[in-house]
N, C-alpha and C positions, 0 to 999 in steps of 0.2 A: 756692312762688310768689314770696315776698318777694325772694330773691336775684335772680331773673330780672327783677323789676320794677325793682330797684335799678340793674341794669346795662343796662336797655333804652335809656336815652338815649345811653349810651356806644356801644352797638352800632349804634344808628341813625345817630349821627354818622359812625362809621367806614364804614358801608355807603354812605351818601350821598357821603362824600368819595372812596372808591375808585371809585364809579360815575362820579364827575366827573373822575377822573384824566385829564389830557391836555386838559381843556377849560379855558375861561377861569376865572380865579379868582373866587370868590364874594366879595361885599362884606365888608369887615372888620367884625367886631362893634364895638359902641360901647364906649368905656372905654379904660383904659390897657392897653398891650400887656403880655403876661405876661413875667416874668423867666425867661429860658431861656439855657442855655449854647449858644452858636452858633459857627459857623465859616463863613468865606467859602470857597466851593469853588474850588480852583485845580488846575491840572494839575501833576503832579510826574513826575519821571523814575523809571521803574520798569523792572526787568530784563525782557528778553524771554527766555523759557525754553523749552527743548524737553525732553521727557521720554520715556523708554522703560521698559518693564517689564523687570526683571531678577530673578535668583534668587540668594538668599543662600546662601553656603557657608562652612564653617569652614576657616580656614587651617591650624590644628593639628588633625589627626585621625589616629588610629592604631588598628590592630588588634593587641591584645596576644595573643601566642601562647605556648604552653608551650615553655620552653627545655630542659626535662628531662622524662623520662617518669615516670609515677606516677599514683596515685589522688588525686583532688581531695578534700581533707579539708574545705575551707571555701571558699565563694564568697560573699563578704559583701555584694555590691552587686547591684542589678538595674537594669533599664532606667529611665531618668529620674533616677537618683540622681546628685547632685552630689558629686564627690570632690575632695579637696585634693591638692596635689602631695606625693608621697611616701607617700600613704595606702596601707595594705595592702588589696589587693582580693581576692586568692585565695591559698590555701595548699595545698601538696601534702604527702602523707605523705613523710617523708624518711628512712625506714629504710635503703634501699639507698644513698642518697647519703651518709648519715652513716657507714655501714660502709665505703664507699669512701674517705671522708675519714680514717677511722682507719687503714686500710691504707696510705694515702699518707703519713700521719704516721709510721707504723712504718718504712716504707721510707726515709723521710728520716733517721730516727735511725740506721738501719743504714748508710746512705751516709755520714753524718757520721763514724761510727766507722771505716769503711773509709778515708775520706779522712785522718783523723787518723793512722791506723796507717801508711799508705803515705807520708805526709808525714814522719813520724818516721824511717821506714826510709831515705828519700831523704836526709834531713839527715845520718844516720850515714854513709851511703855517700859523701856529699859530703866529710865530714871524713876518711874513710879513704882516699879515692882519691889524694890527693897523696903519701901514704906508700907507695903501691903495695900496700896490704893487700887490695884487691879488684881484680878485673879490670875492664877497660872494659865487657865484656859485662854483668857483674853491675851495674855502675853504670847502664848504659843501661836494664836491666830495672827497676831501682828507680825511675828517672825515669819510664819509661813507666807503671809501676804507679801512681805518684802522679798522673800526668795523667789516667789512666783513672778513678781514684777521684774526682778533681775533677769530671770530666764526669758521672759517675754522681750526684754530689751535686747538681750543677746540674739534672739531669733529675728527681731526686727532689723538689727544691724546686718545679719547674714542675708536677710531678704533684700536689703538695699544693695549689698555687694552683688548679689545675683542679678538684680535688675540693672545695675551698672554694667555688668558683663554682657547682658543681653543687648544693651545699647551699643557696647563696643563691638559685638558680633555683627552689627549692621555694616561694618567697614572691614573689608578683607585686605590684608597687607602681605607683601612678599616676605617669607621667612629668611631668605638669603638672596644674594645676587644670582640671577638665573635667566633662562630664556623660556618663553611660553611655548610648550610643546603641543597643547591641545586646549580648545575652549568648548565647553559643554552647555553653555547657556547663553541667552541673549537678553539685552536690556528690555524691561517690560514684563518679563516672565515672573510668575509667582512660584516660588520654590519652597520646599519643606526642609526642615533641618536634616542634614545628611546628604542633600542633593549635591553632586559634583559640579563644580564651576570651572576650574582651570587645572591644567596639569603643567607643572614646572619641572625643569631639570637644570642643574648647574653645570656649566662648562669649565669651572675652575678645578674640579676634582673628578678625574676620569680614571677608568681602569679598563684593562683588556682581558677578555676571557678567551683562552686558547686551549684546545684539546691536543694533548701529546700522547704518544704511545705509553702504555703502562710500564713497559720495560725501562723507560727513560725518565719517567715522571719524578721518581725520588731523587735522582741525580740532578735534574734540572731545578727542582724546587729547592734543594740544599745548596746549589751553586751560589746563590745570592747575587749573581751578576747577569744582567740581561738588559736589553733595550728594545724599543719598539721602532720599527722602520715604517714610515708613512709612504704613501704613493708618490710623493714629490721628493723622496730621498732624505727627509728629515729624520734624525735619530733622537728619540726622546728617552730620557733616563727612566728606569724602573726603580721605585723606592722600596717595594716589598713584593715578595712572591708567596702566594698562599695556595697550597694544593687543596682541592675539594676532597672530603673524606671518602666519597663513594665513587667507584669507577663505573664506566659504561660497559656493561657486559657484552653488548652487541658490537660496539665499535672497538672494544679492547683499548680504551683510552681513558685518561684522567684529565679533568679540567683544572687548569692553573689560572689563578687570578693575579694579574700583574697591576699593581697600583702605580699610576704615572705621576710624574712631578706636577705640581700645581700650575694652573694657568696654561695648560696645553691647548691653546685656542685653535691650533691648526687642525685638530681632530674634532669630530662630531659623533655623538652617540649614534650607534647603528651602523657606522661605517666599518670597513675592514682594514686591518693593518697587520703587519708581520711581527711576530714575537721572535726575536733573534737571541740565541743563547750561545755564548762562546764556550766551546767544549775542549779547547786545547790550542796548541800552536804548531806550526809547521813552517819549514823554509820555503819561500816562494821567490821566484825571479820576477821583479816588478820594474815597470818603467813609468815615467810621468805621463799623464794623459796628454799633456801638451806636445809630447814627442810623437804622437800617433797621427798618421795620415790615413784618412778614411775615404774610400770611394765605393759607395754601395756596401757590399758585404766584405770587401777587401780591406784589410788593415795592414799597415806597413810602418816601419821605422827607418830612419836614416842611420846606417852603420858607417862609421868612418874607417877607411882603409888605412894601409900603412903610411900613405902620404898625407893623410888627413882630409881626403875628399869624401863627401857623403855618398853612400850607395844605398838605394832603396831596397829594402828586404821585407818580404811578407812575413807576418807573424800571426800566431793564433793566441787570442787573449781570453782570459777567464774573468774572474770577479774583480771588482774595484775596491780599493782600500784608501779612502781619504785622498783622492786625487792621483792615486797610483793604480795601474792596471796590472794584473797578473799575466805573465807571459807563459803560455803552455808549451809553445814550440816556436822555433825560428831564431832564437838567440841563445848564446852561451855566456856564462859568467866570465867577466874579464873583457868583453867587447865594449867598445865605446860608441855611444849613440849621440845624435844631436838632440838637445832638449827642446828646440823650437822647430817643429815640423815645417812650418811655413818658411822660416828663414833658410832651412836646409834645401827646400825645394827651389827657392829663388837662387840659391848658390849654384845648384845643379843647372838651372836654366842659363845663368850667366856663363858657366863653364862650357856648356854645350854651344853657346853662341860665340864663344871666344872672347867675351868681355873681360 
């Protein structure tokens, strides 16, 4: 009971003041006016903005597929895991690939030996030909054998590179920093080349797709200024606006693609956010949010009378601008308000109790 009795005068003052909102001011209490932080209300130029809901998507997304056949020996990540660029994600058994690599290496050694032999034979034939020790036909055969051996050597080198790549394909690595969006295989499965394994998307580069009316699409796309407003009130800069070349004939809208600043980690692909476009400026009467007293749906400010005492007055507010709220009615330019609603309320309580 004691806490309620202690706050009863305060509640009574607030109730009477809100009930009298919009009516004539009550006479000022006797004594010196309380010391409060105040501000003279004035109109300021604030942006006029239009907003539409859009959907966030990742710019960098990829489905990693098997580039060689085999059994999956290890699949180290799952949905939701964040991976670094170059991180190993999956590994195949490499028995067949390594055997092919060894065969290719042996074939390369044989091709090198053949090339060395035919080259030496051609060099001898070249030295004997001016003396007439060998016929032109034998010289031509030696030259052709050397060229064929050189071609076989080049083919063997290419075959070894291909075999090395097949061995490299038995390990799947992340192409960039990303998060795993889906997993399509399990360890122990045997897969063929082209089978999907993982789906990745990057959270570092995001964009917003938003549909706007055809009549405004050109103006908004050429404005060059916009931002994305998240559900928690965060404003994210837009680096580029790209209009799609084809309009939606049914919805009479055009899709705009808004590229967002890098490392926008508060957003996730598939979520919705608002695309906000400044389209001009207008004069608005604004007050600091700290000056507002809120009780349910009632919003009021403390207006100082001629003697400097705060009087509670109901106001109707609109949009917010970086800690300032637009006043639609209830105040006039030139009036003085208390900046701290709690301090003004306490001053009214003390004045009512005669402190």
